[in-house]
RODO-2510 file (C-alpha; in nm, 4 decimals, decimal comma):
residues 58
     n   res          X          Y          Z
     1     m     0,0244    -0,0259    -0,0263
     2     g     0,1907     0,2892     0,1166
     3     l     0,2241     0,6221    -0,1278
     4     n     0,1489     0,5190    -0,4850
     5     i     0,1196     0,7196    -0,7116
     6     p    -0,2682     0,8002    -0,8419
     7     i    -0,2386     0,8879    -0,3780
     8     i     0,0635     1,1416    -0,4498
     9     i    -0,0716     1,3088    -0,8052
    10     i    -0,4882     1,3684    -0,5665
    11     l    -0,2653     1,4930    -0,2415
    12     v    -0,0893     1,7220    -0,5823
    13     l    -0,3927     1,8301    -0,7123
    14     f    -0,4925     1,9684    -0,4081
    15     g    -0,2236     2,0867    -0,2926
    16     g    -0,2201     2,2811    -0,5675
    17     f    -0,6431     2,3864    -0,5397
    18     f    -0,5294     2,5049    -0,2164
    19     l    -0,2239     2,7297    -0,3333
    20     v    -0,3886     2,8697    -0,5399
    21     s    -0,7244     2,9877    -0,3648
    22     f    -0,4818     3,1490    -0,0567
    23     f    -0,3264     3,3982    -0,3107
    24     i    -0,6108     3,4170    -0,4913
    25     t    -0,7347     3,5275    -0,1772
    26     s    -0,4888     3,6761     0,0806
    27     p    -0,5221     4,0398    -0,0577
    28     n    -0,8740     4,0656    -0,0007
    29     m    -0,7550     4,0077     0,3763
    30     d    -0,7920     4,4313     0,5121
    31     t    -0,5829     4,3745     0,7603
    32     k    -0,5370     4,7625     0,8247
    33     g    -0,9172     4,7358     0,8324
    34     l    -1,0236     4,5151     1,0201
    35     l    -0,6866     4,6205     1,3145
    36     r    -0,9663     4,9423     1,2545
    37     v    -1,2100     4,8711     1,3260
    38     l    -1,1329     4,5977     1,6030
    39     y    -0,9462     4,9084     1,8310
    40     s    -1,1566     5,1715     1,7669
    41     k    -1,4586     5,3820     1,9144
    42     p    -1,7238     5,3275     1,6245
    43     v    -1,9790     5,6739     1,6849
    44     r    -2,3093     5,6492     1,5271
    45     k    -2,4457     5,9149     1,2542
    46     s    -2,7578     6,0120     1,3522
    47     d    -2,9137     5,8509     1,0183
    48     g    -2,8139     5,5476     1,2191
    49     s    -2,4825     5,4475     1,0212
    50     v    -2,1632     5,3467     1,2184
    51     e    -1,8151     5,5629     1,1269
    52     y    -1,4436     5,4410     1,1969
    53     p    -1,2896     5,7387     1,2608
    54     e    -0,9224     5,6442     1,2083
    55     s    -0,7271     5,8140     1,5480
    56     r    -0,6522     5,6366     1,8340
    57     r    -0,8126     5,7651     2,1509
    58     n    -0,8229     5,4465     2,3424
***
Protein backbone atom coordinates (compact mmCIF):
# COMPACT_ATOMS: atom_id res chain seq x y z
CA UNK A 1 0.00 0.00 0.00
CA UNK A 2 1.62 3.26 1.07
CA UNK A 3 1.80 6.27 -1.19
CA UNK A 4 1.19 5.08 -4.72
CA UNK A 5 1.06 7.22 -7.85
CA UNK A 6 -2.72 8.03 -7.89
CA UNK A 7 -2.64 9.16 -4.24
CA UNK A 8 0.41 11.37 -4.89
CA UNK A 9 -1.33 12.93 -7.90
CA UNK A 10 -4.47 13.63 -5.83
CA UNK A 11 -2.36 15.17 -3.03
CA UNK A 12 -0.53 17.42 -5.50
CA UNK A 13 -3.80 18.50 -7.14
CA UNK A 14 -5.48 19.36 -3.82
CA UNK A 15 -2.32 21.10 -2.57
CA UNK A 16 -2.10 23.13 -5.76
CA UNK A 17 -5.78 24.05 -5.52
CA UNK A 18 -5.25 25.21 -1.93
CA UNK A 19 -2.23 27.33 -2.86
CA UNK A 20 -3.97 28.92 -5.84
CA UNK A 21 -7.10 29.74 -3.82
CA UNK A 22 -4.94 31.11 -0.99
CA UNK A 23 -3.08 33.47 -3.33
CA UNK A 24 -6.32 34.57 -5.00
CA UNK A 25 -7.99 35.48 -1.69
CA UNK A 26 -4.91 36.98 0.02
CA UNK A 27 -5.38 40.51 -1.42
CA UNK A 28 -8.87 40.56 0.09
CA UNK A 29 -7.49 40.17 3.61
CA UNK A 30 -7.78 43.76 4.79
CA UNK A 31 -5.67 43.69 7.95
CA UNK A 32 -5.54 47.48 8.22
CA UNK A 33 -9.31 47.79 8.03
CA UNK A 34 -9.82 44.84 10.36
CA UNK A 35 -7.52 46.31 13.00
CA UNK A 36 -9.20 49.69 12.58
CA UNK A 37 -12.58 48.12 13.33
CA UNK A 38 -11.26 46.11 16.26
CA UNK A 39 -9.36 48.86 18.05
CA UNK A 40 -11.34 52.03 17.35
CA UNK A 41 -14.41 53.35 19.06
CA UNK A 42 -17.28 53.42 16.56
CA UNK A 43 -19.31 56.63 16.24
CA UNK A 44 -22.97 56.24 15.32
CA UNK A 45 -24.31 59.06 13.18
CA UNK A 46 -27.83 60.44 13.33
CA UNK A 47 -28.86 58.54 10.16
CA UNK A 48 -27.94 55.23 11.80
CA UNK A 49 -24.68 54.54 9.96
CA UNK A 50 -21.49 53.81 11.89
CA UNK A 51 -18.16 55.52 11.28
CA UNK A 52 -14.76 54.34 12.51
CA UNK A 53 -12.52 57.36 13.12
CA UNK A 54 -8.86 57.08 12.16
CA UNK A 55 -7.46 58.51 15.38
CA UNK A 56 -6.86 56.19 18.31
CA UNK A 57 -7.84 57.83 21.57
CA UNK A 58 -7.95 54.74 23.75
